[in-house]
N, C-alpha and C positions, 0 to 999 in steps of 0.2 A: 905927200899928203895921203895917198891911198894906203900906204903901209901903216902910217900912224893911225888912221881911222880903223883899219882892220885889227890892229893890236888892241885898240881901246874897246872894240866890240867884243872880241873874244875874252878880254879881261872882265867886262861887265857880266857876260854869261856865266863865267866861272865863279864870279862873286855871288850869284844868286843861291839862296839856301835850297836844299832839296825839298820837294813837296811831299815826299813819303809815298807809301803804296796807295793805290786807288781804294776808295771806300767801298765800291761795289765792283765785284769781279764780274765782268760781262760773260764769262764762261759758265758761271753758276746760274741755275734757274730757280725761281722761287714760286712755289705753288700757293697761290692766294685763293682762299675759300670765297665762293661767290656770296655776296651779301644777301641775306634773307629778304624776300619781298615784303613790303609793308602790307599788313592785312587790309583787304578792301573794306570800305565802309559798309555798314549794314544797309540793306535796301529799305527804302521808306515804307512805313506801314500802309497796307492796302486799305483805303477808305471805301466801305461798301456804298454802292449807289443808294440814293434815297428811295424808300419803297414807293412803288407806283400803285395808286388806288385802283383796284380791279373794277372795271365797269361792269355793271349788271347787264347781261345779254338776255333780252326777253326771248322766250321761245317763239319760233316762227310758225309752228304747226297750228292748225285750227283748234279751237277749244273743243269743238264737237268733232271728234275723230271719226273717220269713216271706217267701214268694216263691220263684220258680224251681222250682216244682213242689211238690205236696203230699207228705205223708209216705207215702201209699199209692203214688203214682207212683214216687217215688224208692226206696221200699222194694222194689217189684217189680223195678225196674232193678237194684238192688243184689243181690237174690236171684238174678236171672238171671245176672249176672256171677259170682256165687259158685258157682253150679252149673257154669258153664263152667270156672272155676278148679279146681273139684274133679275134673272130668273130666280136665283136663290133669295134675293132680297124680296121679291114678290111673294115667294112661299112663306118666308119668315114673317112678313107683314100680315099675310092672311091668317096665319096661325095665332098671331098676337091680337087679332080682332081688328086690324086696320085694313085699309084698302090695298089690295094686292097690286093694282096697277099704279097707284101712287108710289108705293115702295119701289117697284121696278123702274118707273120713270125717274124717280129721284136719284137712284143709283146710277142710271145711265147718264143723267145730267151732270152729276158730280164727277163721273169719270171723264167726260169730255171737257168740263170746265177746268178741272185741275190738271189735265194734260196740257191745257193752254197756260195755266199759271206755272207749271213746271218748265215749259219752254221759255216763258218770260224770266223765270229765275235763272235759267242757264244763260240767257242773253245778258241779264244784269251782271252776273258774276264775271262773265267774259269781258264786258265793258269795264268793270272795276279793275280787272287785272291787266287791261291793255292788250287783250288778245283778240285775234280774229275769231268771230263767232263760228262760222262754218254753216252747215246746212241746218236751218231752223226746222224744216219738215222732218228731218231725221231725228232731231231732238224731241219734237212733239210726238212722233211715233214711239220712241223709246219711253217717254214719260207716260204715254197712254198705256203701254204694257205694264209699267211699274205701278201706276195708279189702279189699273184694273185688277191686278193681283192683290193689291192692298184692299180693295173693296170686296174682292172675292173671299179673302181671309176673314173679313169682318162679318160677311153675310152668309157664310157657308153653313151656319147652324151648329157649329161645334159647341159642345157643352163644356166650355172653359170659362174661367173667371174673366170678366171683361178686360182686366189689366193684361192677363196673359194673351188674350185674343188680340189686343191691340199691339202687344209686343211682337207677336208672330207676324202681324200685318206689316209692321215697321221693318222687321228683318227681311221680309220678302221684297219690300220696296228698296231697301238698301242693297240687297244682293243683286237685284236686276240693274239698278243704276250703276253700281260699281263695276259690274261685268261688262255692260254695254258701253258705257262712256269711257271706262279705263282712265279715270282721273287719279291725281294724287289725293291722299286722304284729306289734306287741307282744302283742296278744290271741291271735293265731294261734300265736305262738311259745310262749305259756304253755300253751295247750291241747295243742299237739303235744308239748311236753316232759312234761306230766303223762301223756298217753297213752302215750308211749314208756316212761316209768317203770313204768306199770302193766303194759305188755306185757313188759318185762324181768322184773318180779317174777313174773308168771305163768310165763314161760319158766324162770326159776330154780327156781320151786316144782316144775315138772314134772321138771326134771333131778334135783333133790334126791330126788324121789319114786322115780325110776328107780334112782338110786344106792342109795337105802335098800332097795329091793326086791332089787337084785342082791346087796347085802351080806347080806341075810337068808337068801338061798339058800346 
C-alpha cells in the first residue's frame, strides 16, 4: 500500500504544469517616488470684530484751573486797575459837564457788578459742560481784572472812534481771560457769550428803569 501511494504522489507532482518564472524578482529594488502631499485648504477669512463705540471721557480737571496767581493777588491787581479806571471816568465825566463823582462811582459799581456776572457765567458754562467748577473766588478775581481793564480802556480818554475804543476794550478782556483761565476756544467763547448776555441784560434793565422814572415824572 505505501509503495503504491508513493508512486501515485510522485506521478501527480510530475503531471503538474510548470508555473514559469516569478513575476517579481525579489533581488531587484524599485524606487517609488513619494506621492505629493495634497494642498492644505486655505485658512478661513478673518472676520474683523464689530467696532466698539468709544465712550466720551469727560475731563476730570476743574473748569477753573489754578495757577498764575492766587485769588488775593489777582483781586488786588483788579481792584487797583478799577480804581484807576474810576479816576479816569471821573475826569472824563467832569470834562463833559457831568458829575465827576457819579462817573467814578458808576465805573466802580459796574466793575464789581460784572466781575460777579462773569463768575456766574463761568459757573453756568461749567455746569452745562458737566465739569467741576473749582474756585469761584479765583474766577471772580480774574473777571475783576478783565472787566477793570475793559473799563479802563473805555474811560482812559483816548481820541479814538467809539467802535475802535470798544474793540480795544474787548481785546483786553479777551486777552486777560484767555491767558488766566487757559480754556479751549470753544469754552472761552461760551463763557464770553454768557457774560456778554448778562451784561446786556443789566444794561437793558438800567435803561428801562431810567425810562420808567422819566415817564413817572
